[in-house]
N, C-alpha and C positions, 0 to 999 in steps of 0.2 A: 394062167396065174388071174386073182381076182381083183380087179379093179381100186381097190383100197388097197392091195399091196403093190403093184402099180403106180401107185401118185404118191405113198411114201417115198418108194423107191425115187422115182424122176423131181419129189422136190428137194429131198436129199443132193441131191447132184446139183438143184439149181444156187450153188453161188462157189467162189470162185475160189476160198478159202480149202472148203473141202474137196474138191474139185483137185488142188496143189498134195494135200494129204491123203488122198488116195493113190496119185501117182508117186510120192516119199514110199508107200507103203507096198513096195515089189518085197520087201523082207520084214516078216514080222519087227516090229518095234517097239519100244514105251516109249513113253508118253515124252517123256525129258528126250531123247534122240528126238522123236518127231518135228518137236518147238526148238530145238536147235539144227536142221536140216532145213525146215521152213521157211525160218526168223521169225516164229508167231509166238506170243505166250504159252507159260504150260498151259494156263486160264480158261486162253483160246482153244489150244487143242482140245480139251477134256471137254471140255463144249461139242466144240463140232464132230467128236470122235462120240459122242452123245448119240447123238443127230443118225450119225451115219450106224451107228452100232442100232437102233431103234427101228433103223430102217432092213438092216438086214443084209446090209454091204460092207460092215466090218463083224470081225468077230475077237473075242478077247478070253487068257485065258493067265492062270494067275503064275509067274516062275518065281520062286521064295516070294523077295517084298515088291516086288515091279506086276503091273499087270499089260502083258503083251497083245499088242493089235495084230490083227492081220486082217487081209483080204478075204471074203467069203465068197470065192473061185464060184460056186454053186449058180450064185448071181451076175457075178462076171461073166461067166460061159455064156446068157442069155443071147440072142439079137435081139435087136429093137423090137423085129416082129411079133416076136415070143413077149415081150411086156407091155405091148398093146395087143395083144391077144386077147381080152376082156373075158371073163365068163358071166359078169352079172353086174353087167353096165347100168342098165337100166334100175335096176332096184339100187346099187349105190347111187347114184343121179338123184334119182328119188328120194331117196334114206337122207341122203346130203340136202336137197333142200327143203325137207320135213327139217332139218337141223338150224337151218340157219332161219328160219322163218318161227320158228319157236324162240329161239334165242332173242331176237329180236323183241320179238312180242313181248320179252318176258324185262327187257334191258328198259322198255316203254313203262310197263306200267306197275315194276316193280325197284323198288331201291333197296339197298341192304337186306333181303329177305325179305323184305316186307311191301305188304300191298298197295300201292297208290292210287289206285283208282281202277274201279273193277270197270274192264269194256264194254263197250256196249255191244258193237260186232260176236254174235256168237261164235263165230269162228277163233278170237281170241279169247273169249271167256271163257271158252273147255281149257287153252293152254292154260291160263291164272289157275282155274280150279284143280287141273293136274297135277298145278305145282305144290297147292297147300293139301290135295289128299294123298301126296307122297308122307304125309305126315301120321298117315293110316294105316294099319298093318292088316292085311289080308285076313280071314282067321279068326280077329278079336271082335267082342262085342264093346260096344260103349256107350256108356250113359250120354243122357243130353247136354246135362252141363259138363262132360268129357269134351265131345264133342268142340262145342263155343270153347273151351279153355284153349284145343289145341289147333284151334281155329282163328284163334284171336293172338296168339303169337304172330301168325302172318298178317292178317286185314282184321282193322277195326269192327270191321261189319260182319260180324258171324254169322249174324239172324241171314242176310240175304245170301251168305255161302251154303250155311248149312242147308235152306230151302232151295238153293239151288244145287246140288248133292243130292236131295230127292228127287225133284225136276227133272234134273239129266239121266236119272239110272243110274249112278254113282254109288251110291246109298238105299239101302232098305231101312225100311221104320218099323218096328213090330213096337209098339206102345211108346216107351220112354227108351226104347235100347236100339241101336245104330250100327250094323254091319255093311264093311264093302261088296261090292258088287261086281264094279270093274276095276280090277287094276290102275296102279300110275300107268302112263305112259301110253296104256291102248289105248287112252279116253283120248290125248291132243293127237296121236295119230289119227285116229278115227275123223276127229274133229276138222286136221287142217287139209285133206283128201277127199273125202266124202262130202257131198254137196244132199242137203236134207231139205225138205219142203218146208220155208219160212213159216211162223205164227205168226200170231197177230202183234205179240207182243215184240217182236224180232222186227216186225214190218209197218212198223205205227203211220210212215211216211210211202207212198206210193211213189212210181218213179218220174208221175209227172211232177209233185209235190218236187222230188230233190231236184230235178232239172228249175224247173220257176226261181226253187228259192239262192239257185244259184245264177241264174241270169239276174236277179233281183238284186242279187249283192253288189254293191260300189265297186270294192274291190275282192279278190280271191282270197283265199285261206293261205298263210303259206310261213315260211321262214325268212326275216331278212336281216341284214348284217348294217352297223358305222363302224367303218373301218378307219384309222388312223395312217395316212399314206405313208408317216413319217417313220414311224415305228414298227409298221405293222399290227398293231394292238386290235379287235377287233370286240363290238360289244352286238351279242348275236341274239336275236326276239323272235319273238314271232306271234299270229295274231289270227282268229278268223276272220278278219279283218284288216288289208293292210295298210288302204290309207290312211288309216287313224293313227298309229303308235308310230308311224315315219316323219305324218308330217307334227306329232308331238313331241318323239326327238328335236327335231330339228327348229322347234318353236323356244321348247327347254334350253337349247347350251345357247342359242341367238341370246336369249334374254339373261343366263346363267342361273339358272335355275333348275338344274341337271339334280335329277336323285341319283348319280352316281358321282361322285366327288371328284373321283380321279380320274373321269373321262373331261369332265368339265374344265378341268385344271389343266388338262392337256388339249383341248379345246381354241378355252384364252392363251395358251402358251407357244401351240404352231398356227393356229389360227382356222378358217372355216374352208379354204382350199384346202390345206391338208385335210379334208374331210369326206367318204363318199355315203350316198347312203343307197345301199341297194338291194334290191329282190333276188335271196338264191332259190327257190325252191318255192312255187305255187302246188298245191292238193289238186289232184287233178281227179273230176268226179269221177265216179264209177256209176255206168247203168245199173245197179244192183240193189232191190228192195234191204239189203244187210250192211248197205253198204255205212259208215259213220263216220261225218266229215270230222270231230273232231280227236278220234280213235284213227284217224290219219294222220294226223296234223301230230299226235304224239308220236305217231312213230318217225316222221321227218325230222321233227327237233332232238330224238334219240340221234338220229344218222348223224347232226349239221354239227353237234355237239363235240360228238366224239370225232370227228373230221377234223375240226377250228380247235378242240380245247381252250375255249374264250377266258382263261383263267389264269391268276395271277404275272409274269412277264408277255403273256400271249393275249391278254382279253382284259376286257372291264369288269366280266362277270362273277357274280361273286357264292352263284350256286348253279345248279341244271333249271330251277323251274326259268323258263324265260317266255313262258305264254304272256301277250300283250292283253288287256281286255281287247 
C-alpha cells in the first residue's frame, strides 16, 4: 500500500463521529437513516461521509432518489500491519516536507496572488519565481513586453523578475523573444532539495559577519505580543530589534498616546496590571552564508499571525503587516 493512501485512511478514522458512522454502516444505508440512527444532523453526516468516501473507506451507489452508502470491505479486511507496510515512505515524506515548506514561503512573501517582497535567500526566491513562472506556457514564444505584462500581474518589479528568469535558467532569450526552459514546479523542487555553491550575490556577508552582527545587536529579532489578560485580546508585533518596540508600546500606553485607539482604551479601562508584554519567538541565526535575517523573521511572523489571528474580537491588529522599526 502507498503511504499516501494509508495516511488518508488513518486521518479519516481519527474522528469520533466517523467511527460512529462506520459502526452504524453494518448494512447499506442512506444519509437520512444514518442521521437518525447516530443522532447527527444530515448535513454533518454528509460532511463525514464525504471524508470517508474520499479515503476509500465507504462507497456509494444510487438507489432511485437516494445515495446509499456501504463499507468498503476490501479496506476493512486489511490488517493494521498491511496499512502500515509502505512502499514509498521516504518519497512521500520528502514530497510532503517540500510541499509544506513551499506553502509557508508563499504565504510569507505573497498576499492575494501578488508578491509583497522578493526573498533575498536564494532557496525562497526560487519558490516565488516558480509561482510566477506558472503564468507562462511551455512551447510558447513571448515578446519582452508580454513577459513584463504577465509578471506585473503578480509583481510590480517585473524587471528584476524577468532578469532572474534568465539568470536562473528558467527562460531563454533570443533578441526580444523569450521561451520557457524549465517547467514550473521542477524549479522550486530542485531549489528546495539541492544545495548549490553560493554566488557572490548570495553571500555578501561572511559567516563571521553574521555572527558579529548578531552579537552586537542589543536585542534579537523576533515576534512579541501585548496581551490583555482581562479579555484575551492581543496586539502582535515583530522587529529586528525587540528592545525598542516593547519599550515603545509601554511608553505610549502609559502616556495615553498609543496609535491603536482600541488598545489604548482597554489599557485605560482595565489598567496596566491586566496587560503583559512578552517575546513569543526569537529568530535563530543560522551559520549559513545564505541566511537572511529579514526573510526568517517574515516566515515566523506568518506562523504567529495564523496561530493567534489577532484581528477583530481576538486582537487589536488591523492588518497583517506587524513589523516594527
